[in-house]
N, CA, C and O atoms as a GROMACS GRO file, in nm:
protein
  352
    1MET      N    1   0.090  -0.112  -0.031
    1MET     CA    2  -0.017  -0.010  -0.022
    1MET      C    3   0.079   0.129   0.028
    1MET      O    4   0.031   0.242   0.026
    2LYS      N    5   0.210   0.102   0.070
    2LYS     CA    6   0.281   0.236   0.091
    2LYS      C    7   0.339   0.250  -0.058
    2LYS      O    8   0.361   0.367  -0.090
    3ARG      N    9   0.360   0.173  -0.133
    3ARG     CA   10   0.425   0.196  -0.265
    3ARG      C   11   0.321   0.245  -0.346
    3ARG      O   12   0.345   0.327  -0.435
    4ILE      N   13   0.207   0.204  -0.326
    4ILE     CA   14   0.091   0.274  -0.434
    4ILE      C   15   0.081   0.413  -0.389
    4ILE      O   16   0.050   0.498  -0.472
    5VAL      N   17   0.100   0.445  -0.280
    5VAL     CA   18   0.072   0.593  -0.211
    5VAL      C   19   0.193   0.674  -0.288
    5VAL      O   20   0.188   0.778  -0.353
    6ASN      N   21   0.289   0.599  -0.261
    6ASN     CA   22   0.429   0.698  -0.297
    6ASN      C   23   0.445   0.702  -0.458
    6ASN      O   24   0.475   0.810  -0.511
    7HIS      N   25   0.428   0.597  -0.528
    7HIS     CA   26   0.449   0.573  -0.670
    7HIS      C   27   0.338   0.604  -0.773
    7HIS      O   28   0.355   0.610  -0.895
    8ILE      N   29   0.222   0.623  -0.708
    8ILE     CA   30   0.091   0.633  -0.802
    8ILE      C   31   0.010   0.781  -0.735
    8ILE      O   32  -0.003   0.882  -0.804
    9ILE      N   33  -0.035   0.772  -0.602
    9ILE     CA   34  -0.128   0.875  -0.572
    9ILE      C   35  -0.067   1.005  -0.555
    9ILE      O   36  -0.118   1.111  -0.592
   10ILE      N   37   0.082   0.988  -0.477
   10ILE     CA   38   0.125   1.153  -0.483
   10ILE      C   39   0.180   1.173  -0.617
   10ILE      O   40   0.170   1.293  -0.645
   11PRO      N   41   0.227   1.117  -0.697
   11PRO     CA   42   0.288   1.185  -0.827
   11PRO      C   43   0.146   1.228  -0.909
   11PRO      O   44   0.152   1.345  -0.948
   12ILE      N   45   0.026   1.162  -0.942
   12ILE     CA   46  -0.088   1.173  -0.985
   12ILE      C   47  -0.155   1.333  -0.964
   12ILE      O   48  -0.218   1.400  -1.045
   13MET      N   49  -0.124   1.356  -0.858
   13MET     CA   50  -0.169   1.517  -0.807
   13MET      C   51  -0.114   1.632  -0.896
   13MET      O   52  -0.176   1.737  -0.913
   14MET      N   53   0.018   1.602  -0.957
   14MET     CA   54   0.056   1.710  -1.069
   14MET      C   55  -0.036   1.719  -1.183
   14MET      O   56  -0.072   1.830  -1.222
   15PRO      N   57  -0.090   1.577  -1.258
   15PRO     CA   58  -0.157   1.607  -1.359
   15PRO      C   59  -0.287   1.667  -1.351
   15PRO      O   60  -0.333   1.755  -1.423
   16VAL      N   61  -0.356   1.593  -1.226
   16VAL     CA   62  -0.464   1.646  -1.181
   16VAL      C   63  -0.454   1.778  -1.187
   16VAL      O   64  -0.505   1.836  -1.283
   17LEU      N   65  -0.372   1.866  -1.065
   17LEU     CA   66  -0.395   2.009  -1.057
   17LEU      C   67  -0.346   2.090  -1.206
   17LEU      O   68  -0.377   2.206  -1.234
   18PHE      N   69  -0.267   2.003  -1.288
   18PHE     CA   70  -0.255   2.086  -1.411
   18PHE      C   71  -0.395   2.082  -1.486
   18PHE      O   72  -0.424   2.185  -1.546
   19LEU      N   73  -0.479   1.984  -1.490
   19LEU     CA   74  -0.575   1.982  -1.581
   19LEU      C   75  -0.690   2.055  -1.509
   19LEU      O   76  -0.786   2.086  -1.580
   20ILE      N   77  -0.692   2.085  -1.382
   20ILE     CA   78  -0.759   2.188  -1.313
   20ILE      C   79  -0.724   2.306  -1.319
   20ILE      O   80  -0.814   2.391  -1.312
   21ILE      N   81  -0.607   2.342  -1.332
   21ILE     CA   82  -0.581   2.499  -1.394
   21ILE      C   83  -0.590   2.510  -1.529
   21ILE      O   84  -0.625   2.625  -1.554
   22ALA      N   85  -0.578   2.459  -1.608
   22ALA     CA   86  -0.604   2.436  -1.762
   22ALA      C   87  -0.738   2.460  -1.802
   22ALA      O   88  -0.768   2.532  -1.897
   23SER      N   89  -0.828   2.394  -1.720
   23SER     CA   90  -1.005   2.396  -1.739
   23SER      C   91  -1.032   2.497  -1.665
   23SER      O   92  -1.153   2.518  -1.668
   24THR      N   93  -0.968   2.582  -1.589
   24THR     CA   94  -1.028   2.696  -1.494
   24THR      C   95  -1.064   2.796  -1.618
   24THR      O   96  -0.992   2.818  -1.715
   25PRO      N   97  -1.204   2.856  -1.589
   25PRO     CA   98  -1.232   2.971  -1.676
   25PRO      C   99  -1.127   3.083  -1.676
   25PRO      O  100  -1.052   3.097  -1.580
   26ILE      N  101  -1.122   3.157  -1.776
   26ILE     CA  102  -1.028   3.284  -1.794
   26ILE      C  103  -1.081   3.372  -1.675
   26ILE      O  104  -1.012   3.407  -1.579
   27GLU      N  105  -1.171   3.394  -1.688
   27GLU     CA  106  -1.260   3.504  -1.562
   27GLU      C  107  -1.183   3.462  -1.447
   27GLU      O  108  -1.115   3.548  -1.392
   28ALA      N  109  -1.184   3.367  -1.412
   28ALA     CA  110  -1.157   3.341  -1.239
   28ALA      C  111  -0.984   3.372  -1.228
   28ALA      O  112  -0.951   3.442  -1.133
   29LEU      N  113  -0.910   3.338  -1.293
   29LEU     CA  114  -0.778   3.366  -1.257
   29LEU      C  115  -0.697   3.456  -1.386
   29LEU      O  116  -0.580   3.493  -1.377
   30GLY      N  117  -0.766   3.475  -1.476
   30GLY     CA  118  -0.677   3.589  -1.586
   30GLY      C  119  -0.600   3.466  -1.664
   30GLY      O  120  -0.572   3.360  -1.608
   31CYS      N  121  -0.572   3.496  -1.803
   31CYS     CA  122  -0.518   3.463  -1.885
   31CYS      C  123  -0.370   3.420  -1.859
   31CYS      O  124  -0.322   3.308  -1.878
   32ALA      N  125  -0.305   3.535  -1.810
   32ALA     CA  126  -0.181   3.520  -1.789
   32ALA      C  127  -0.137   3.453  -1.654
   32ALA      O  128  -0.028   3.396  -1.646
   33LEU      N  129  -0.209   3.461  -1.565
   33LEU     CA  130  -0.171   3.381  -1.432
   33LEU      C  131  -0.196   3.251  -1.462
   33LEU      O  132  -0.113   3.168  -1.425
   34ARG      N  133  -0.293   3.217  -1.520
   34ARG     CA  134  -0.316   3.068  -1.565
   34ARG      C  135  -0.233   3.014  -1.652
   34ARG      O  136  -0.220   2.893  -1.636
   35GLY      N  137  -0.176   3.058  -1.733
   35GLY     CA  138  -0.065   3.013  -1.822
   35GLY      C  139   0.074   3.014  -1.736
   35GLY      O  140   0.157   2.927  -1.761
   36LEU      N  141   0.100   3.104  -1.640
   36LEU     CA  142   0.216   3.109  -1.545
   36LEU      C  143   0.191   2.993  -1.444
   36LEU      O  144   0.290   2.925  -1.418
   37ILE      N  145   0.087   2.966  -1.391
   37ILE     CA  146   0.073   2.842  -1.322
   37ILE      C  147   0.104   2.698  -1.377
   37ILE      O  148   0.178   2.608  -1.337
   38ALA      N  149   0.017   2.712  -1.485
   38ALA     CA  150   0.034   2.597  -1.566
   38ALA      C  151   0.194   2.565  -1.602
   38ALA      O  152   0.247   2.457  -1.573
   39VAL      N  153   0.255   2.662  -1.661
   39VAL     CA  154   0.404   2.657  -1.698
   39VAL      C  155   0.478   2.594  -1.549
   39VAL      O  156   0.548   2.494  -1.560
   40LEU      N  157   0.463   2.648  -1.433
   40LEU     CA  158   0.522   2.634  -1.337
   40LEU      C  159   0.517   2.490  -1.263
   40LEU      O  160   0.606   2.431  -1.201
   41ILE      N  161   0.352   2.445  -1.296
   41ILE     CA  162   0.324   2.292  -1.232
   41ILE      C  163   0.406   2.197  -1.348
   41ILE      O  164   0.447   2.085  -1.316
   42ALA      N  165   0.423   2.241  -1.461
   42ALA     CA  166   0.486   2.120  -1.565
   42ALA      C  167   0.629   2.137  -1.526
   42ALA      O  168   0.699   2.038  -1.503
   43LEU      N  169   0.674   2.254  -1.517
   43LEU     CA  170   0.818   2.255  -1.482
   43LEU      C  171   0.840   2.185  -1.385
   43LEU      O  172   0.920   2.095  -1.409
   44ILE      N  173   0.788   2.188  -1.245
   44ILE     CA  174   0.808   2.132  -1.145
   44ILE      C  175   0.790   1.950  -1.168
   44ILE      O  176   0.858   1.858  -1.123
   45SER      N  177   0.687   1.950  -1.244
   45SER     CA  178   0.659   1.788  -1.289
   45SER      C  179   0.754   1.739  -1.360
   45SER      O  180   0.779   1.619  -1.353
   46GLY      N  181   0.822   1.818  -1.437
   46GLY     CA  182   0.923   1.776  -1.544
   46GLY      C  183   1.046   1.756  -1.463
   46GLY      O  184   1.117   1.658  -1.483
   47LEU      N  185   1.079   1.858  -1.357
   47LEU     CA  186   1.184   1.792  -1.292
   47LEU      C  187   1.209   1.689  -1.184
   47LEU      O  188   1.314   1.633  -1.153
   48ALA      N  189   1.064   1.676  -1.128
   48ALA     CA  190   1.047   1.568  -1.039
   48ALA      C  191   1.064   1.426  -1.119
   48ALA      O  192   1.119   1.327  -1.072
   49ALA      N  193   1.001   1.435  -1.263
   49ALA     CA  194   1.043   1.312  -1.362
   49ALA      C  195   1.162   1.272  -1.390
   49ALA      O  196   1.200   1.158  -1.412
   50LEU      N  197   1.239   1.402  -1.388
   50LEU     CA  198   1.424   1.364  -1.419
   50LEU      C  199   1.464   1.279  -1.294
   50LEU      O  200   1.532   1.178  -1.313
   51VAL      N  201   1.423   1.318  -1.148
   51VAL     CA  202   1.470   1.286  -1.055
   51VAL      C  203   1.433   1.151  -1.044
   51VAL      O  204   1.520   1.068  -1.016
   52THR      N  205   1.281   1.106  -1.067
   52THR     CA  206   1.233   0.977  -1.043
   52THR      C  207   1.325   0.879  -1.166
   52THR      O  208   1.352   0.761  -1.146
   53VAL      N  209   1.364   0.955  -1.299
   53VAL     CA  210   1.430   0.860  -1.400
   53VAL      C  211   1.558   0.813  -1.330
   53VAL      O  212   1.599   0.698  -1.342
   54ILE      N  213   1.627   0.919  -1.249
   54ILE     CA  214   1.772   0.903  -1.227
   54ILE      C  215   1.765   0.777  -1.103
   54ILE      O  216   1.849   0.687  -1.106
   55VAL      N  217   1.674   0.780  -1.011
   55VAL     CA  218   1.661   0.684  -0.927
   55VAL      C  219   1.623   0.581  -0.975
   55VAL      O  220   1.674   0.477  -0.932
   56GLY      N  221   1.527   0.575  -1.072
   56GLY     CA  222   1.463   0.420  -1.112
   56GLY      C  223   1.614   0.367  -1.216
   56GLY      O  224   1.629   0.245  -1.210
   57LEU      N  225   1.694   0.423  -1.281
   57LEU     CA  226   1.801   0.403  -1.359
   57LEU      C  227   1.905   0.339  -1.245
   57LEU      O  228   1.940   0.223  -1.269
   58ARG      N  229   1.953   0.393  -1.134
   58ARG     CA  230   2.012   0.361  -1.027
   58ARG      C  231   1.970   0.212  -0.984
   58ARG      O  232   2.046   0.115  -0.979
   59ALA      N  233   1.837   0.213  -0.953
   59ALA     CA  234   1.769   0.112  -0.920
   59ALA      C  235   1.778  -0.013  -1.017
   59ALA      O  236   1.790  -0.128  -0.974
   60ARG      N  237   1.773   0.021  -1.152
   60ARG     CA  238   1.773  -0.079  -1.240
   60ARG      C  239   1.924  -0.130  -1.251
   60ARG      O  240   1.936  -0.252  -1.268
   61VAL      N  241   2.025  -0.066  -1.245
   61VAL     CA  242   2.147  -0.104  -1.249
   61VAL      C  243   2.178  -0.198  -1.129
   61VAL      O  244   2.256  -0.290  -1.152
   62ARG      N  245   2.133  -0.187  -1.016
   62ARG     CA  246   2.128  -0.258  -0.902
   62ARG      C  247   2.036  -0.390  -0.941
   62ARG      O  248   2.044  -0.484  -0.861
   63GLN      N  249   1.973  -0.403  -1.025
   63GLN     CA  250   1.865  -0.497  -1.040
   63GLN      C  251   1.786  -0.505  -0.940
   63GLN      O  252   1.771  -0.615  -0.888
   64ASP      N  253   1.732  -0.415  -0.900
   64ASP     CA  254   1.643  -0.391  -0.789
   64ASP      C  255   1.454  -0.388  -0.839
   64ASP      O  256   1.402  -0.301  -0.910
   65LYS      N  257   1.397  -0.488  -0.787
   65LYS     CA  258   1.269  -0.515  -0.853
   65LYS      C  259   1.149  -0.415  -0.840
   65LYS      O  260   1.040  -0.423  -0.896
   66ASN      N  261   1.204  -0.301  -0.734
   66ASN     CA  262   1.097  -0.168  -0.730
   66ASN      C  263   1.129  -0.082  -0.841
   66ASN      O  264   1.054   0.014  -0.854
   67SER      N  265   1.237  -0.096  -0.935
   67SER     CA  266   1.253  -0.001  -1.050
   67SER      C  267   1.150   0.024  -1.117
   67SER      O  268   1.122   0.139  -1.148
   68VAL      N  269   1.083  -0.069  -1.147
   68VAL     CA  270   0.926  -0.060  -1.216
   68VAL      C  271   0.853   0.068  -1.139
   68VAL      O  272   0.815   0.172  -1.193
   69TRP      N  273   0.846   0.042  -1.039
   69TRP     CA  274   0.762   0.173  -0.944
   69TRP      C  275   0.805   0.289  -0.981
   69TRP      O  276   0.727   0.382  -1.002
   70TRP      N  277   0.942   0.302  -0.995
   70TRP     CA  278   0.987   0.446  -1.003
   70TRP      C  279   0.955   0.476  -1.210
   70TRP      O  280   0.928   0.586  -1.257
   71VAL      N  281   0.965   0.377  -1.274
   71VAL     CA  282   0.934   0.432  -1.417
   71VAL      C  283   0.787   0.465  -1.428
   71VAL      O  284   0.742   0.546  -1.509
   72LEU      N  285   0.716   0.395  -1.341
   72LEU     CA  286   0.578   0.425  -1.358
   72LEU      C  287   0.515   0.579  -1.299
   72LEU      O  288   0.414   0.638  -1.337
   73SER      N  289   0.629   0.625  -1.179
   73SER     CA  290   0.596   0.748  -1.156
   73SER      C  291   0.648   0.848  -1.239
   73SER      O  292   0.585   0.951  -1.261
   74THR      N  293   0.763   0.826  -1.289
   74THR     CA  294   0.792   0.890  -1.410
   74THR      C  295   0.709   0.902  -1.552
   74THR      O  296   0.714   0.994  -1.634
   75LEU      N  297   0.642   0.795  -1.555
   75LEU     CA  298   0.519   0.812  -1.673
   75LEU      C  299   0.420   0.909  -1.618
   75LEU      O  300   0.398   1.010  -1.685
   76ILE      N  301   0.369   0.896  -1.528
   76ILE     CA  302   0.279   0.997  -1.449
   76ILE      C  303   0.324   1.146  -1.438
   76ILE      O  304   0.260   1.241  -1.484
   77LEU      N  305   0.436   1.155  -1.374
   77LEU     CA  306   0.489   1.295  -1.377
   77LEU      C  307   0.523   1.382  -1.518
   77LEU      O  308   0.533   1.504  -1.523
   78VAL      N  309   0.537   1.286  -1.636
   78VAL     CA  310   0.561   1.353  -1.762
   78VAL      C  311   0.431   1.379  -1.826
   78VAL      O  312   0.441   1.413  -1.944
   79ILE      N  313   0.298   1.372  -1.774
   79ILE     CA  314   0.196   1.389  -1.822
   79ILE      C  315   0.166   1.551  -1.805
   79ILE      O  316   0.072   1.581  -1.879
   80PRO      N  317   0.207   1.646  -1.745
   80PRO     CA  318   0.170   1.793  -1.776
   80PRO      C  319   0.285   1.842  -1.858
   80PRO      O  320   0.263   1.946  -1.920
   81VAL      N  321   0.411   1.784  -1.872
   81VAL     CA  322   0.509   1.828  -1.964
   81VAL      C  323   0.455   1.821  -2.117
   81VAL      O  324   0.452   1.904  -2.208
   82ILE      N  325   0.406   1.664  -2.106
   82ILE     CA  326   0.352   1.670  -2.266
   82ILE      C  327   0.223   1.729  -2.302
   82ILE      O  328   0.190   1.748  -2.419
   83ALA      N  329   0.146   1.759  -2.197
   83ALA     CA  330   0.018   1.838  -2.225
   83ALA      C  331   0.067   1.978  -2.239
   83ALA      O  332   0.011   2.043  -2.327
   84MET      N  333   0.159   2.039  -2.172
   84MET     CA  334   0.191   2.174  -2.225
   84MET      C  335   0.244   2.201  -2.354
   84MET      O  336   0.236   2.312  -2.406
   85ILE      N  337   0.308   2.088  -2.415
   85ILE     CA  338   0.375   2.104  -2.539
   85ILE      C  339   0.262   2.090  -2.634
   85ILE      O  340   0.266   2.154  -2.740
   86VAL      N  341   0.151   2.002  -2.602
   86VAL     CA  342   0.035   1.977  -2.712
   86VAL      C  343  -0.053   2.137  -2.688
   86VAL      O  344  -0.101   2.204  -2.780
   87LEU      N  345  -0.057   2.170  -2.540
   87LEU     CA  346  -0.140   2.278  -2.584
   87LEU      C  347  -0.077   2.440  -2.609
   87LEU      O  348  -0.144   2.543  -2.610
   88ALA      N  349   0.036   2.430  -2.625
   88ALA     CA  350   0.112   2.553  -2.654
   88ALA      C  351   0.126   2.579  -2.800
   88ALA      O  352   0.187   2.678  -2.840
   0.00000   0.00000   0.00000
């Protein structure tokens, strides 16, 4: 259960937060503020994805069975970055 929370539930907060900000009406936050918040979320998520890639590769080199969880976390954290590229 702890692995599911650490590698799925916590990373999935970034794509959910990104989608909430992206779907917020312009009248609520304004266009520029919405864009800046979305870019900030995508940047933080991308940096976290880089960290999880490094940790996952180190675990893979050590032939750790838990490296698959790190890859799953990376795939979840990359969603806002891809969405930002598609939306831009």
